[in-house]
C-alpha positions as CSV (number, residue, x, y, z in Angstrom):
1,M,161.4,60.3,149.6
2,A,158.5,57.7,149.0
3,E,155.2,58.8,147.7
4,P,152.6,58.7,149.9
5,L,149.6,56.4,149.7
6,P,146.4,57.9,148.4
7,T,143.6,58.5,150.4
8,V,140.4,56.2,149.7
9,D,136.7,56.8,149.9
10,L,134.5,53.5,150.7
11,M,131.5,52.4,148.7
12,H,128.5,51.8,150.5
13,A,126.3,48.8,150.3
14,T,123.0,49.1,148.6
15,Q,119.8,47.1,150.1
16,I,117.6,45.6,147.3
17,A,114.2,43.9,147.4
18,K,115.7,40.3,146.7
19,P,118.7,38.7,145.2
20,F,119.6,38.6,141.8
21,H,121.9,37.0,139.5
22,R,124.2,38.6,136.6
23,P,127.3,37.9,134.8
24,G,130.0,40.0,136.3
25,W,128.4,40.3,139.7
26,V,129.9,39.2,142.7
27,Y,128.3,38.7,146.0
28,E,130.0,39.2,149.4
29,E,128.6,37.8,152.9
30,K,127.5,41.2,154.9
31,Y,129.2,41.1,158.4
32,D,128.0,43.1,161.3
33,G,131.0,45.0,161.8
34,W,133.1,48.0,161.1
35,R,133.8,49.0,157.6
36,V,137.5,49.9,157.2
37,V,140.7,50.8,154.7
38,A,144.0,49.3,155.9
39,Y,147.1,51.0,155.1
40,K,150.2,49.6,155.1
41,D,153.0,51.6,154.3
42,A,156.7,49.6,155.4
43,D,156.2,49.1,159.2
44,R,153.2,52.0,159.3
45,V,149.7,50.2,159.4
46,R,146.9,52.3,159.8
47,L,143.3,51.2,160.4
48,V,140.8,53.9,159.4
49,S,136.8,53.5,159.5
50,R,134.1,54.8,157.2
51,N,133.8,57.8,159.2
52,G,137.6,58.8,159.1
53,R,138.0,57.5,162.4
54,D,141.6,55.9,163.3
55,L,140.9,52.6,164.8
56,T,144.6,51.5,164.6
57,R,145.2,51.6,168.7
58,R,142.0,49.9,169.2
59,F,143.0,46.4,167.0
60,P,146.6,45.7,167.8
61,G,146.6,42.2,166.9
62,L,145.3,43.2,163.2
63,V,147.7,45.7,163.1
64,A,150.7,43.3,164.0
65,A,149.0,40.8,161.2
66,M,148.7,43.2,158.3
67,G,152.6,44.2,159.1
68,D,153.8,41.0,158.7
69,L,152.3,40.7,155.2
70,P,155.2,40.5,152.4
71,A,153.9,43.5,150.4
72,R,155.6,46.8,151.6
73,T,152.7,48.8,150.6
74,L,148.8,48.2,150.7
75,I,145.6,49.4,150.8
76,L,142.8,47.0,151.6
77,D,139.0,47.3,151.8
78,G,137.5,45.4,154.2
79,E,135.3,44.6,157.6
80,I,136.5,44.3,161.1
81,A,134.2,41.8,162.9
82,A,134.2,39.4,166.0
83,F,132.3,36.3,165.8
84,D,130.4,34.0,168.4
85,T,130.9,30.4,168.7
86,G,128.5,29.7,166.0
87,L,130.5,32.0,163.8
88,V,127.8,34.8,163.9
89,S,129.3,38.2,163.8
90,R,128.5,40.4,166.6
91,F,129.1,44.0,166.2
92,E,128.4,44.9,169.8
93,W,131.6,42.9,170.7
94,L,134.0,45.2,169.1
95,R,133.4,47.4,171.9
96,G,133.8,44.7,174.4
97,R,132.9,41.1,174.5
98,P,130.6,39.5,177.5
99,K,133.3,37.6,179.3
100,D,130.9,34.6,179.9
101,Q,130.8,33.5,176.0
102,T,133.8,32.6,173.7
103,A,134.1,34.2,170.7
104,T,136.9,34.7,167.9
105,P,139.4,38.0,168.3
106,P,138.6,40.8,166.2
107,M,139.3,39.5,162.3
108,L,139.6,41.5,159.2
109,M,137.6,40.3,156.5
110,V,139.1,41.9,153.3
111,F,137.3,41.8,150.4
112,D,139.2,44.2,147.8
113,C,143.0,45.3,146.9
114,L,142.9,49.0,146.1
115,Y,146.6,49.5,146.3
116,A,149.7,47.2,146.3
117,R,153.5,47.4,145.6
118,R,153.0,51.1,144.8
119,K,150.4,50.8,142.4
120,D,147.1,52.0,142.3
121,L,144.5,49.4,141.7
122,R,141.4,51.2,141.9
123,G,141.0,51.9,138.0
124,R,141.6,47.9,137.4
125,P,138.6,45.3,137.1
126,L,137.7,43.5,140.4
127,D,139.0,40.2,139.2
128,V,142.4,41.8,138.5
129,R,142.1,43.2,142.1
130,R,140.9,39.9,143.7
131,H,144.0,38.2,142.1
132,V,146.5,40.5,143.5
133,L,144.8,40.5,147.0
134,E,145.0,36.8,146.8
135,S,148.6,36.8,145.7
136,E,149.5,39.4,148.5
137,V,148.0,38.0,151.4
138,D,148.4,34.4,150.8
């Protein structure tokens, strides 16, 4: 029997007074959406919010897209967001977008790979995890 995927706790963003630049730091754009951990184990995909809420049924398109990824096992850290025509994320549109406005479907903006091909990557450096992420989803 296959070993179950690990459970993951998400890191929280920290607000600072002003931006800074230091070697070894990476910046990610902040989207106005729902933070999720996306789990893929063979044909089973789950999307779990930061609060532990299962969002899998709410986003079938994202589940299908993740199911199509070549890796058999993955745990990805990201943010689900929907965008208006100006590519501004609209948090309220995750609950239902206005009919008179066009927007993207919900998208999963992935910024970290925590587990791939039955290997826990959480203890590995970010540049290694990013390389794995790019190779697994490309």
